[in-house]
Every structure is written in structure tokens, then in C-alpha cells.
TILUM-764850 format. One record per residue (C-alpha): x, y, z; residue in one letter. Coordinates in steps of 0.02 Angstrom, whole numbers, m for minus. Layout:
+--------+--------+--------+------+
!     xx !     yy !     zz ! code !
+--------+--------+--------+------+
!      X !      Y !      Z !    A !
...
+--------+--------+--------+------+
END
This chain:
+--------+--------+--------+------+
!     xx !     yy !     zz ! code !
+--------+--------+--------+------+
!    236 !   1431 !    298 !    M !
!     80 !   1337 !    354 !    D !
!     87 !   1249 !    522 !    S !
!    m20 !   1096 !    555 !    Y !
!    m70 !    992 !    705 !    K !
!   m109 !    809 !    734 !    C !
!   m282 !    737 !    758 !    F !
!   m299 !    638 !    920 !    I !
!   m463 !    599 !   1011 !    A !
!   m555 !    719 !    898 !    G !
!   m442 !    863 !    947 !    E !
!   m306 !    959 !    854 !    W !
!   m147 !    946 !    957 !    V !
!     40 !    973 !    942 !    G !
!    175 !    846 !    977 !    A !
!    233 !    810 !   1152 !    T !
!    385 !    923 !   1172 !    G !
!    326 !   1041 !   1035 !    G !
!    441 !    979 !    897 !    G !
!    401 !   1014 !    714 !    M !
!    456 !    938 !    549 !    L !
!    475 !   1033 !    385 !    P !
!    380 !    981 !    228 !    V !
!    468 !   1014 !     62 !    E !
!    395 !   1051 !   m109 !    N !
!    489 !    927 !   m221 !    P !
!    467 !   1037 !   m375 !    A !
!    551 !   1189 !   m297 !    T !
!    650 !   1126 !   m148 !    G !
!    562 !   1254 !    m39 !    E !
!    490 !   1218 !    134 !    I !
!    306 !   1263 !    126 !    F !
!    234 !   1183 !    284 !    A !
!    277 !   1104 !    450 !    Q !
!    193 !    965 !    549 !    V !
!    215 !    898 !    726 !    P !
!    363 !    785 !    761 !    A !
!    261 !    661 !    860 !    C !
!    339 !    548 !    991 !    T !
!    301 !    378 !   1065 !    A !
!    195 !    469 !   1195 !    E !
!     89 !    543 !   1056 !    D !
!     68 !    369 !    981 !    A !
!      9 !    306 !   1149 !    R !
!   m117 !    448 !   1164 !    R !
!   m187 !    411 !    991 !    A !
!   m205 !    226 !   1031 !    I !
!   m285 !    270 !   1199 !    D !
!   m421 !    364 !   1105 !    A !
!   m442 !    227 !    974 !    A !
!   m457 !     95 !   1110 !    E !
!   m586 !    197 !   1205 !    E !
!   m692 !    221 !   1049 !    A !
!   m681 !     47 !    975 !    R !
!   m821 !    m45 !   1067 !    V !
!   m955 !     86 !   1037 !    A !
!   m901 !    101 !    855 !    W !
!   m905 !    m87 !    827 !    A !
!  m1079 !    m98 !    903 !    M !
!  m1153 !     22 !    776 !    L !
!  m1245 !    m62 !    632 !    P !
!  m1128 !    m64 !    481 !    P !
!  m1248 !     45 !    381 !    I !
!  m1232 !    181 !    513 !    E !
!  m1043 !    173 !    501 !    R !
!  m1062 !    185 !    313 !    A !
!  m1158 !    346 !    332 !    G !
!  m1002 !    431 !    400 !    Y !
!   m899 !    366 !    254 !    L !
!  m1023 !    439 !    130 !    Y !
!  m1008 !    607 !    217 !    K !
!   m817 !    599 !    209 !    I !
!   m826 !    558 !     23 !    A !
!   m945 !    702 !     m8 !    E !
!   m835 !    823 !     89 !    G !
!   m680 !    769 !     m5 !    L !
!   m765 !    784 !   m174 !    A !
!   m823 !    960 !   m130 !    A !
!   m641 !   1012 !   m101 !    E !
!   m565 !    917 !   m247 !    R !
!   m463 !   1062 !   m314 !    D !
!   m394 !   1107 !   m143 !    H !
!   m334 !    930 !   m109 !    F !
!   m264 !    912 !   m284 !    A !
!   m156 !   1065 !   m260 !    R !
!    m96 !   1002 !    m91 !    L !
!    m43 !    839 !   m173 !    L !
!     55 !    931 !   m306 !    V !
!    140 !   1040 !   m176 !    A !
!    199 !    899 !    m63 !    E !
!    216 !    748 !   m178 !    Q !
!    258 !    821 !   m349 !    G !
!    133 !    731 !   m462 !    K !
!     50 !    836 !   m596 !    T !
!   m112 !    926 !   m561 !    L !
!   m211 !    806 !   m671 !    D !
!   m134 !    655 !   m584 !    E !
!   m173 !    736 !   m416 !    A !
!   m353 !    764 !   m465 !    G !
!   m368 !    582 !   m514 !    F !
!   m297 !    533 !   m343 !    E !
!   m431 !    635 !   m255 !    V !
!   m563 !    552 !   m363 !    D !
!   m493 !    380 !   m321 !    D !
!   m498 !    419 !   m136 !    T !
!   m681 !    467 !   m150 !    V !
!   m711 !    301 !   m240 !    R !
!   m619 !    202 !   m106 !    Y !
!   m725 !    279 !     32 !    M !
!   m885 !    254 !    m67 !    T !
!   m845 !     73 !   m111 !    Y !
!   m810 !     36 !     72 !    A !
!   m974 !    117 !    124 !    A !
!  m1068 !     12 !     m4 !    E !
!   m996 !   m145 !     76 !    A !
!  m1094 !   m113 !    237 !    A !
!  m1236 !   m229 !    184 !    R !
!  m1118 !   m362 !    114 !    R !
!  m1026 !   m414 !    272 !    I !
!  m1064 !   m600 !    281 !    Q !
!  m1050 !   m741 !    404 !    G !
!  m1080 !   m928 !    381 !    E !
!  m1193 !  m1062 !    452 !    I !
!  m1140 !  m1245 !    450 !    F !
!  m1236 !  m1399 !    506 !    P !
!  m1188 !  m1463 !    677 !    A !
!  m1142 !  m1644 !    715 !    D !
!  m1269 !  m1661 !    857 !    A !
!  m1457 !  m1627 !    871 !    P !
!  m1520 !  m1459 !    935 !    N !
!  m1357 !  m1372 !    895 !    E !
!  m1302 !  m1238 !    771 !    Q !
!  m1130 !  m1189 !    709 !    L !
!  m1101 !  m1006 !    661 !    Y !
!   m947 !   m915 !    597 !    I !
!   m958 !   m728 !    620 !    Y !
!   m848 !   m592 !    544 !    R !
!   m798 !   m468 !    679 !    V !
!   m679 !   m318 !    683 !    P !
!   m503 !   m329 !    751 !    Y !
!   m516 !   m171 !    856 !    G !
!   m376 !    m42 !    852 !    V !
!   m289 !    m40 !    683 !    T !
!   m141 !     59 !    617 !    I !
!   m127 !    128 !    440 !    G !
!     51 !    169 !    384 !    I !
!     58 !    253 !    213 !    C !
!    192 !    279 !     80 !    A !
!    232 !    446 !     m1 !    Y !
!    183 !    407 !   m181 !    N !
!     m6 !    415 !   m152 !    Y !
!    m28 !    502 !     15 !    P !
!   m216 !    528 !      1 !    L !
!   m274 !    375 !    m96 !    A !
!   m182 !    258 !     23 !    L !
!   m279 !    333 !    169 !    I !
!   m443 !    301 !     79 !    G !
!   m388 !    126 !     32 !    R !
!   m354 !     82 !    215 !    K !
!   m472 !    189 !    316 !    L !
!   m633 !    153 !    222 !    G !
!   m626 !    m37 !    242 !    P !
!   m562 !    m22 !    422 !    A !
!   m705 !     90 !    477 !    L !
!   m850 !      7 !    387 !    V !
!   m803 !   m161 !    465 !    T !
!   m805 !    m86 !    640 !    G !
!   m622 !    m52 !    676 !    N !
!   m543 !    109 !    734 !    T !
!   m383 !    169 !    649 !    M !
!   m233 !    277 !    688 !    V !
!   m151 !    343 !    530 !    L !
!     32 !    381 !    505 !    K !
!     69 !    467 !    339 !    P !
!    245 !    466 !    269 !    H !
!    351 !    606 !    342 !    E !
!    381 !    677 !    167 !    A !
!    196 !    693 !    126 !    T !
!     93 !    720 !    284 !    P !
!     m7 !    876 !    239 !    V !
!   m148 !    797 !    139 !    T !
!   m173 !    670 !    278 !    G !
!   m192 !    806 !    408 !    V !
!   m312 !    901 !    296 !    E !
!   m409 !    740 !    265 !    F !
!   m442 !    729 !    452 !    C !
!   m524 !    899 !    442 !    R !
!   m651 !    817 !    326 !    I !
!   m668 !    673 !    451 !    V !
!   m705 !    798 !    589 !    E !
!   m834 !    890 !    484 !    A !
!   m921 !    724 !    447 !    A !
!   m952 !    702 !    633 !    G !
!   m855 !    539 !    653 !    V !
!   m852 !    500 !    841 !    P !
!   m696 !    551 !    935 !    K !
!   m556 !    424 !    934 !    G !
!   m622 !    322 !    787 !    V !
!   m494 !    406 !    673 !    V !
!   m328 !    475 !    733 !    G !
!   m175 !    540 !    643 !    L !
!      3 !    566 !    703 !    V !
!    148 !    634 !    601 !    T !
!    332 !    600 !    624 !    G !
!    490 !    532 !    548 !    S !
!    594 !    378 !    568 !    G !
!    556 !    210 !    643 !    A !
!    523 !    267 !    821 !    D !
!    346 !    330 !    795 !    L !
!    297 !    184 !    686 !    G !
!    372 !     60 !    807 !    Q !
!    276 !    136 !    952 !    A !
!    113 !    119 !    855 !    L !
!    148 !    m60 !    799 !    V !
!    215 !   m127 !    964 !    E !
!     75 !    m60 !   1074 !    D !
!    m14 !   m213 !   1148 !    P !
!   m184 !   m140 !   1101 !    R !
!   m141 !   m136 !    916 !    T !
!   m225 !   m284 !    834 !    R !
!   m195 !   m255 !    648 !    L !
!    m65 !   m156 !    552 !    V !
!    m90 !   m107 !    369 !    S !
!     67 !    m46 !    282 !    V !
!    109 !     17 !    109 !    T !
!    296 !     39 !     89 !    G !
!    461 !    m41 !     44 !    S !
!    507 !   m222 !     76 !    I !
!    635 !   m165 !    204 !    R !
!    504 !    m62 !    297 !    A !
!    382 !   m207 !    293 !    G !
!    511 !   m325 !    366 !    Q !
!    547 !   m203 !    508 !    A !
!    362 !   m181 !    545 !    I !
!    334 !   m369 !    542 !    A !
!    471 !   m389 !    673 !    R !
!    394 !   m253 !    780 !    A !
!    219 !   m327 !    763 !    A !
!    282 !   m495 !    823 !    S !
!    290 !   m426 !   1001 !    H !
!    100 !   m427 !   1015 !    N !
!     62 !   m543 !    868 !    L !
!    m39 !   m410 !    778 !    A !
!   m115 !   m459 !    612 !    A !
!    m25 !   m387 !    460 !    L !
!    m74 !   m323 !    289 !    S !
!     88 !   m280 !    200 !    L !
!     82 !   m204 !     26 !    E !
!    267 !   m191 !    m13 !    L !
!    383 !   m151 !   m157 !    G !
!    395 !   m239 !   m323 !    G !
!    501 !   m245 !   m479 !    N !
!    377 !   m270 !   m619 !    A !
!    445 !   m334 !   m786 !    P !
!    361 !   m274 !   m946 !    F !
!    375 !   m426 !  m1061 !    I !
!    353 !   m400 !  m1249 !    V !
!    352 !   m557 !  m1357 !    L !
!    371 !   m567 !  m1545 !    K !
!    184 !   m583 !  m1579 !    D !
!    136 !   m430 !  m1474 !    A !
!     44 !   m276 !  m1535 !    D !
!    203 !   m171 !  m1537 !    I !
!    122 !      1 !  m1551 !    D !
!      2 !    m33 !  m1408 !    A !
!    143 !   m107 !  m1303 !    A !
!    254 !     46 !  m1331 !    V !
!    117 !    165 !  m1274 !    E !
!     78 !     58 !  m1122 !    A !
!    263 !     42 !  m1077 !    A !
!    290 !    230 !  m1078 !    V !
!    136 !    268 !   m973 !    I !
!    173 !    126 !   m851 !    A !
!    350 !    191 !   m824 !    R !
!    332 !    379 !   m818 !    F !
!    163 !    398 !   m731 !    A !
!    191 !    489 !   m566 !    N !
!    375 !    502 !   m614 !    A !
!    390 !    313 !   m601 !    G !
!    335 !    311 !   m420 !    Q !
!    202 !    176 !   m427 !    V !
!    232 !      7 !   m349 !    C !
!    160 !    m82 !   m502 !    I !
!    254 !     27 !   m628 !    C !
!    347 !    m48 !   m774 !    N !
!    520 !    m64 !   m696 !    E !
!    609 !   m142 !   m845 !    S !
!    565 !   m202 !  m1019 !    V !
!    607 !   m381 !  m1071 !    L !
!    584 !   m384 !  m1260 !    V !
!    603 !   m536 !  m1373 !    E !
!    752 !   m520 !  m1490 !    E !
!    647 !   m540 !  m1648 !    A !
!    554 !   m375 !  m1617 !    V !
!    681 !   m286 !  m1507 !    A !
!    741 !   m163 !  m1640 !    D !
!    567 !   m112 !  m1694 !    E !
!    506 !    m96 !  m1515 !    F !
!    658 !      2 !  m1457 !    T !
!    652 !    126 !  m1601 !    D !
!    469 !    164 !  m1571 !    K !
!    493 !    171 !  m1383 !    L !
!    633 !    299 !  m1394 !    L !
!    528 !    412 !  m1505 !    K !
!    378 !    401 !  m1389 !    R !
!    479 !    423 !  m1230 !    A !
!    563 !    578 !  m1302 !    A !
!    392 !    661 !  m1300 !    E !
!    387 !    651 !  m1110 !    V !
!    461 !    812 !  m1043 !    R !
!    498 !    881 !   m871 !    L !
!    370 !   1008 !   m815 !    A !
!    304 !   1115 !   m675 !    D !
!    176 !    992 !   m603 !    P !
!     51 !   1132 !   m569 !    M !
!     45 !   1165 !   m757 !    R !
!     14 !    986 !   m817 !    N !
!    138 !   1001 !   m960 !    A !
!    232 !    838 !   m934 !    G !
!    315 !    740 !   m794 !    M !
!    348 !    810 !   m621 !    G !
!    490 !    775 !   m498 !    P !
!    519 !    625 !   m387 !    V !
!    461 !    657 !   m210 !    S !
!    619 !    656 !   m105 !    T !
!    802 !    699 !   m118 !    A !
!    844 !    523 !    m60 !    G !
!    746 !    448 !   m204 !    S !
!    836 !    560 !   m328 !    L !
!   1007 !    510 !   m262 !    S !
!    963 !    325 !   m268 !    R !
!    904 !    338 !   m449 !    I !
!   1067 !    422 !   m497 !    E !
!   1166 !    287 !   m410 !    E !
!   1072 !    144 !   m494 !    L !
!   1093 !    221 !   m666 !    V !
!   1280 !    247 !   m636 !    A !
!   1300 !     66 !   m580 !    R !
!   1201 !      4 !   m730 !    A !
!   1312 !    103 !   m849 !    V !
!   1470 !     40 !   m764 !    S !
!   1406 !   m138 !   m789 !    S !
!   1380 !   m114 !   m976 !    G !
!   1215 !    m23 !  m1004 !    A !
!   1205 !    130 !  m1116 !    E !
!   1103 !    288 !  m1087 !    V !
!    999 !    313 !  m1245 !    A !
!    887 !    450 !  m1176 !    L !
!    897 !    565 !  m1024 !    G !
!   1010 !    501 !   m888 !    G !
!   1033 !    654 !   m779 !    K !
!    953 !    774 !   m657 !    R !
!    847 !    917 !   m717 !    G !
!    937 !   1076 !   m767 !    V !
!    887 !   1257 !   m789 !    G !
!    713 !   1285 !   m719 !    D !
!    714 !   1107 !   m652 !    F !
!    879 !   1113 !   m559 !    A !
!    804 !   1167 !   m393 !    R !
!    684 !   1022 !   m368 !    G !
!    703 !    833 !   m368 !    H !
!    688 !    814 !   m557 !    Y !
!    764 !    670 !   m655 !    Y !
!    746 !    660 !   m843 !    E !
!    642 !    522 !   m924 !    P !
!    779 !    394 !   m957 !    T !
!    801 !    242 !  m1069 !    I !
!    945 !    120 !  m1042 !    L !
!    997 !      0 !  m1182 !    L !
!   1109 !   m151 !  m1170 !    G !
!   1052 !   m198 !   m995 !    A !
!   1047 !   m378 !   m936 !    T !
!    938 !   m467 !   m811 !    G !
!   1066 !   m440 !   m673 !    D !
!   1103 !   m256 !   m711 !    S !
!   1077 !   m153 !   m553 !    P !
!    939 !    m49 !   m633 !    A !
!    849 !   m210 !   m682 !    V !
!    877 !   m319 !   m529 !    A !
!    830 !   m182 !   m404 !    E !
!    671 !    m80 !   m393 !    E !
!    706 !     92 !   m467 !    L !
!    547 !    183 !   m415 !    F !
!    586 !    324 !   m534 !    G !
!    580 !    376 !   m718 !    P !
!    711 !    255 !   m786 !    V !
!    671 !    113 !   m907 !    M !
!    804 !    m18 !   m943 !    P !
!    782 !   m124 !  m1100 !    I !
!    837 !   m307 !  m1093 !    V !
!    838 !   m416 !  m1249 !    R !
!    781 !   m594 !  m1218 !    I !
!    779 !   m749 !  m1329 !    P !
!    603 !   m807 !  m1285 !    D !
!    461 !   m815 !  m1158 !    Y !
!    548 !   m944 !  m1048 !    E !
!    696 !   m826 !  m1024 !    A !
!    578 !   m686 !   m971 !    A !
!    487 !   m802 !   m851 !    L !
!    652 !   m857 !   m775 !    A !
!    705 !   m676 !   m743 !    I !
!    535 !   m635 !   m668 !    T !
!    525 !   m784 !   m553 !    N !
!    706 !   m771 !   m496 !    S !
!    669 !   m608 !   m405 !    R !
!    632 !   m611 !   m218 !    P !
!    482 !   m497 !   m243 !    D !
!    324 !   m533 !   m341 !    G !
!    202 !   m389 !   m347 !    L !
!    155 !   m373 !   m531 !    S !
!    209 !   m407 !   m711 !    A !
!    157 !   m357 !   m886 !    Y !
!    147 !   m483 !  m1029 !    L !
!    113 !   m437 !  m1211 !    W !
!     74 !   m585 !  m1324 !    T !
!    m69 !   m646 !  m1433 !    R !
!    m30 !   m829 !  m1397 !    N !
!   m161 !   m905 !  m1278 !    P !
!    m46 !  m1050 !  m1235 !    S !
!     86 !   m928 !  m1174 !    V !
!    m25 !   m815 !  m1071 !    Y !
!   m120 !   m961 !   m994 !    M !
!     47 !  m1035 !   m945 !    D !
!     97 !   m868 !   m868 !    A !
!    m61 !   m862 !   m764 !    I !
!     m9 !  m1027 !   m684 !    Q !
!    180 !  m1006 !   m674 !    R !
!    217 !   m820 !   m655 !    M !
!    249 !   m787 !   m469 !    E !
!    167 !   m617 !   m450 !    T !
!      9 !   m552 !   m367 !    G !
!    m52 !   m461 !   m524 !    T !
!    m26 !   m495 !   m709 !    I !
!    m70 !   m367 !   m842 !    F !
!   m103 !   m464 !  m1003 !    L !
!    m98 !   m351 !  m1157 !    N !
!   m147 !   m213 !  m1038 !    K !
!    m65 !    m57 !   m971 !    G !
!    m55 !      1 !   m791 !    I !
!   m222 !      4 !   m702 !    V !
!   m299 !    m33 !   m532 !    G !
!   m485 !    m60 !   m517 !    Y !
!   m560 !    m37 !   m345 !    I !
!   m659 !   m199 !   m359 !    Q !
!   m499 !   m296 !   m397 !    G !
!   m373 !   m357 !   m269 !    Y !
!   m202 !   m280 !   m245 !    H !
!    m78 !   m400 !   m166 !    N !
!     97 !   m465 !   m186 !    G !
!    179 !   m635 !   m181 !    H !
!    344 !   m683 !    m99 !    K !
!    428 !   m530 !    m20 !    Q !
!    304 !   m409 !    m96 !    S !
!    189 !   m432 !     51 !    G !
!     56 !   m519 !    153 !    L !
!   m130 !   m493 !    135 !    G !
!   m190 !   m358 !     16 !    G !
!   m311 !   m218 !    m19 !    E !
!   m460 !   m172 !   m129 !    D !
!   m618 !   m264 !   m175 !    G !
!   m714 !   m386 !    m68 !    I !
!   m554 !   m473 !    m14 !    H !
!   m482 !   m307 !     45 !    G !
!   m637 !   m278 !    151 !    I !
!   m625 !   m454 !    223 !    E !
!   m445 !   m418 !    274 !    G !
!   m510 !   m304 !    412 !    Y !
!   m621 !   m440 !    487 !    L !
!   m573 !   m589 !    593 !    Q !
!   m678 !   m744 !    617 !    K !
!   m771 !   m794 !    774 !    R !
!   m845 !   m970 !    785 !    T !
!   m999 !  m1003 !    892 !    V !
!  m1061 !  m1178 !    942 !    Y !
!  m1238 !  m1153 !   1003 !    M !
!  m1351 !  m1281 !   1087 !    K !
!  m1535 !  m1242 !   1101 !    Y !
+--------+--------+--------+------+
END
């Protein structure tokens, strides 16, 4: 078993009290590593270091800060295979998917570095002679990055790159189920020569560690990727010191297929958008809403295509890996059972892995027929490899189901009718709409949710701006 330490003030340290947490391989159920069980005292130490480093870091020209990010990206790319295997071991995605995650993290860091010469302010005319009005963009100071378990490395790159290039310091808290790649990432940070305290990382479980990070009066911005419930708890904790928030929270994306859709393309996109990363993507296809006129054709083709997705050892890239945690597996089972009891029918899969896949957190690729808009597996975010099919009479019915949900992260719409998709752009209450397009996330785009799916957002120029606050200067000369 490998034992790791936390990264505080540029030093590798254990937790106060010496506690350790096990890290499980979701494909085998075996404990393969342990990390420090950090306490509120460790959170304070990490913020001490970030606070001490923040002024000197903010005073560096942005292009100098960018130089460190380029070095981190280069170091990560040089160890691509190592990090990919770590991701497979602790998160369960296939080796190919893990390699793509490493590549994305390199892109996030590089994109942030390239933004160094694009940080802009504004000049407005004053109302009096011999005066000038400026609006500057300045860093917040100490920021916190709290990451989910589905993309433990990419989420670090998505948060840390923009935070650092804009002059902030950041303390990272990876999810307790997937902390190893984060710890190893800080080894790359250290090798890049990033000044002590600019980047810190603490590991731990439960709300206590996160609360200590968020409630510290020196914390000025908190960036979170996680569930709606976690985001609500963090928002309450952040209210103590009125820290700024960037909350990228859960969603329940409908995959809407209308009668004039390209059925074959929609089937392929629906399968990939549901079973990628074992369904553990916040913008995954959570349920299909298919118009009655094409429901039989779509369903028949979907069942044949989904049957090709098989459980596999994620290190061998042969199919779909496990879900990441035992809790996720139990929740998926429960939602499927509730959906069946309310009238849905299991047409494919519907149970845990057996044989070689009985030890890990495997759940078969599953299709549910006969579901309705209020079926538990449709109304609640599954975050796993289960695809309910709901027959709808028309576009308006699909829009009503979509907009009735408290969340609004993303939605898919397949139609060739410009009047329909232009209407959806105006009326569909989600942060992202995929029009005749499968699951994707370009770094130059913007990833944000509406309603309970979050505040603020990440990626692109707007993601960079999220780490800057405005300072207005009235100058007389």
C-alpha cells in the first residue's frame, strides 16, 4: 500500500494527529493507498501559507505566473501514462478515458497560461475635467478548490489554472474517494518551482475539513464541483465570511429526440452520453424523452447499440468500468428498484456485475422502458449507467418536463426544425444545450448551470474572469 502526505507551505506533511484514510480501487474493492485524514488545524495551516504567499504572487506580472503554469503542463504531459493509471486505479474510468483526462488537464493549464496577456480592465470618461475613471480586474486572494470524484485531475486543472494566472493562491481539497492524483499533481507543482504557499492540498473526509476551509475569514472565493446538496451546505458555510462562490453542481440532463431527428446519430450520441465514465458526468444523458412517432424505431436501435457496451477491467479498455464508490452503486440500485416499482421495465441490464465483476462497484449498462417524467430514475439524477426511456407526445411536453426540474445544468435536443431549436435556446432553462450534438466540453466554452445547478461557472474567458474582482479608481490629475 502506498502512503501519501499533504502539500502545505511547499512541504510534504502528515495530518495533525497522524490519522490516515484508505483509498479503494473501485474495480477490485481493494485498498491500494492511504492519505492523511486532515483536520481543521491542517486547513488553517494551509490557509496560513496561502495568505502569506498571496501578495507576492499577485504582484508578479501575469506572464511570469503563466510561466509556472506552462511548466506544470509540461511536467504533467511528460508523465501522462503514470497519471492515467492512477486515475484508473482510484476512479475506475477506462485507461483511454483516463488518458484523455490527463490531456484535458494539460489543456486547462495551458489555456489559463495563455490568458496572461488577456486580463483586461476598462477606462470610462469622467464627469469632471482633469479626472479619469478606471476599472481594474484584481485577484480575490486566498481561494479554495473543492473537487468531485468523477474527474479528480481535470477538475484541479480547471480550477487551479485560472486561479493562479489571475494572481490568486489556492488550497485544493480533492474528494476523499479520489485524492491520490491530486497529491501526485502537487509533486508536479513542486517540481515546477511554484513559490511556497501558492498551491496547497489537504485530504480528508466529511464536511468538517471543507467547512474549516470555507469558513476561514481569510478565504475570499470558493470554487466547488459537486452535488446540489454539497453546494447548498458550502454556500451556507461561506455566508459566515461572505466569500465569493463558484458552484458547479449536479444536473439531470434530458436527451430529447423529436420525430424529425437523425435517429441513427441520436442513438449513437445517447449511448455515449450515458455510458461514458460509467455515467458519472454531470452533463451526461440522464434520461431520454423521445417523441411517440419515432419511439419504437429509436428504442429498437438504442437497445441493440447499448447491448454492445460491456463491463470490463478498466485497465484493459475493453468496455465500461465501475462506478467510483459503494455509495453510488447502492443509490443506483435503489433508484432502479423504485422506478420498477412505479411501473418501469428493465429491458437491458439492471443489476450489479457478476463473476469477474462482482468484487468491484460494477453496475450493468441498463435501459428502462415505460418510465414517465416523474419516475424516480427520471426525476432524480442517477449519475450512473442507467438510461430511462420516456415517450412524449411532442416538443412542448419535453420542454415542460425539462423546465419543471429544480436543476438546470444541460440538455440535449435532436431536431432538424429551426423554429423548434431557436425556441429552445430562448425557453429551455439550462446552462448548456447540445443541439444535434453529443456530449462535449470545449475549453473555450463556458460550463455553468441555471437554477439549483449552480452559481458562476468555469472554462473560457468567462471562467478566467470568475477569479477576478473589480476595483474602481476615480483619479484626479
